[in-house]
C-alpha positions as a printed NumPy array, in Angstrom:
array([[  0.134,   0.279,   0.118],
       [  2.707,   2.004,   0.697],
       [  4.287,   2.246,  -2.297],
       [  1.315,   2.916,  -4.89 ],
       [  0.206,   5.65 ,  -2.242],
       [  4.06 ,   7.183,  -2.398],
       [  3.857,   6.617,  -6.322],
       [  2.816,   9.901,  -7.366],
       [  5.649,  11.379,  -4.6  ],
       [  3.177,  12.277,  -1.986],
       [  1.505,  10.79 ,   0.696],
       [ -1.482,  12.68 ,   1.704],
       [ -4.193,  12.638,   4.599],
       [ -7.015,  10.949,   2.775],
       [ -4.31 ,   8.12 ,   1.667],
       [ -3.3  ,   7.44 ,   4.93 ],
       [ -6.89 ,   7.558,   6.231],
       [ -8.336,   4.438,   3.49 ],
       [ -5.242,   2.927,   4.206],
       [ -6.367,   2.791,   8.105],
       [ -9.537,   1.54 ,   6.649],
       [ -8.701,  -0.745,   3.94 ],
       [ -6.675,  -2.657,   7.375],
       [ -9.678,  -2.192,   9.445],
       [-12.15 ,  -3.989,   6.592],
       [ -9.264,  -6.679,   5.945],
       [ -9.557,  -7.15 ,   9.336],
       [ -5.736,  -6.759,   9.59 ],
       [ -4.024,  -7.814,  13.355],
       [ -1.943,  -5.156,  13.068],
       [ -2.505,  -2.249,  16.01 ],
       [ -2.777,   1.814,  15.292],
       [  0.587,   2.177,  16.401],
       [  2.242,  -0.62 ,  14.033],
       [  0.989,   1.008,  11.2  ],
       [  2.085,   4.214,  12.297],
       [  5.266,   2.227,  12.919],
       [  4.962,   1.235,   9.517],
       [  4.104,   4.219,   7.502],
       [  7.58 ,   5.881,   9.279],
       [  9.788,   2.745,   8.624],
       [  8.336,   3.365,   4.458],
       [  9.424,   6.868,   4.071],
       [ 13.096,   6.219,   6.875],
       [ 13.573,   3.516,   3.988],
       [ 12.108,   5.425,   0.909],
       [ 14.547,   8.495,   2.453],
       [ 17.726,   6.276,   2.439],
       [ 17.298,   4.16 ,  -1.197],
       [ 15.471,   6.189,  -2.796],
       [ 11.991,   5.222,  -4.028],
       [ 12.249,   2.647,  -6.947],
       [ 14.69 ,   0.52 ,  -5.21 ],
       [ 11.896,   0.208,  -2.026],
       [  9.249,  -0.681,  -5.244],
       [ 11.068,  -3.708,  -6.076],
       [ 12.435,  -4.97 ,  -2.5  ],
       [  7.93 ,  -4.975,  -2.807],
       [  7.559,  -6.039,  -5.444],
       [  9.891,  -9.574,  -4.705],
       [  8.146,  -9.554,  -1.545],
       [  4.9  , -10.153,  -3.151],
       [  6.359, -12.4  ,  -5.624],
       [  7.422, -14.822,  -2.359],
       [  4.902, -14.645,  -0.139],
       [  0.992, -13.948,  -2.038],
       [  0.249, -17.574,  -3.432],
       [ -2.906, -17.565,  -1.864],
       [ -5.516, -16.755,  -4.384],
       [ -7.722, -15.239,  -2.297],
       [ -5.436, -13.513,  -0.719],
       [ -4.056, -12.013,  -3.984],
       [ -7.821, -11.155,  -4.517],
       [ -8.443,  -9.062,  -1.444],
       [ -4.778,  -7.449,  -2.404],
       [ -5.67 ,  -6.025,  -6.14 ],
       [ -9.018,  -4.543,  -4.197],
       [ -6.816,  -2.873,  -1.323],
       [ -4.662,  -1.165,  -4.199],
       [ -7.509,   0.024,  -5.771],
       [ -8.853,   1.494,  -3.041],
       [ -5.296,   3.166,  -2.261],
       [ -5.075,   4.363,  -5.351],
       [ -8.078,   6.204,  -5.824],
       [ -8.165,   7.277,  -2.194],
       [ -6.857,  10.78 ,  -2.967],
       [ -9.689,  11.284,  -5.472],
       [ -7.326,  11.035,  -8.883],
       [ -5.527,   8.079,  -9.558],
       [ -2.034,   9.313, -11.077],
       [ -0.03 ,   7.606, -13.641],
       [  2.883,   7.049, -11.516],
       [  0.381,   5.077,  -9.354],
       [ -1.304,   3.421, -12.339],
       [  2.655,   2.057, -12.884],
       [  3.713,   1.051,  -9.304],
       [ -0.061,  -0.954,  -8.928],
       [  0.563,  -2.73 , -12.602],
       [  3.912,  -3.708, -11.317],
       [  2.955,  -4.792,  -8.105],
       [  0.141,  -7.153, -10.311],
       [  2.301,  -7.899, -12.049],
       [  4.256,  -9.964,  -9.329],
       [  1.256, -11.479,  -8.447],
       [  1.147, -13.044, -11.908],
       [ -1.942, -11.292, -12.289]])
C-alpha cells in the first residue's frame, strides 16, 4: 500500500486514512501504532534507498509471499482503494500498482 500511496511523490492524508480503513476492512492484526510505525519505517527507507529500490523490494516480496488466491484478490482490491483514495489515480500510482499486480501473476 505504501508504494502505491507514494508513487506520485506524495502521501496525502486521504490516502493514509484509506489505508487504515482498508486494514480495518481486511481485519488486519496490526494495531494503530504498528501501522503508524510501518509508515514511518517506509518513509525512512524511501529517504535512504529511494522509491525505486523500495518498490523493487516490495515487488520481490510480493512474488515470494502472495501465493494464496483469496489473498491475491484482497490485495488487488486494496491497491485499487489506495490508488483512488485521494480522488485521482496518478500515472505513477497506476505504474506502481501494475508492477505489483504483475508480480502476482495477474
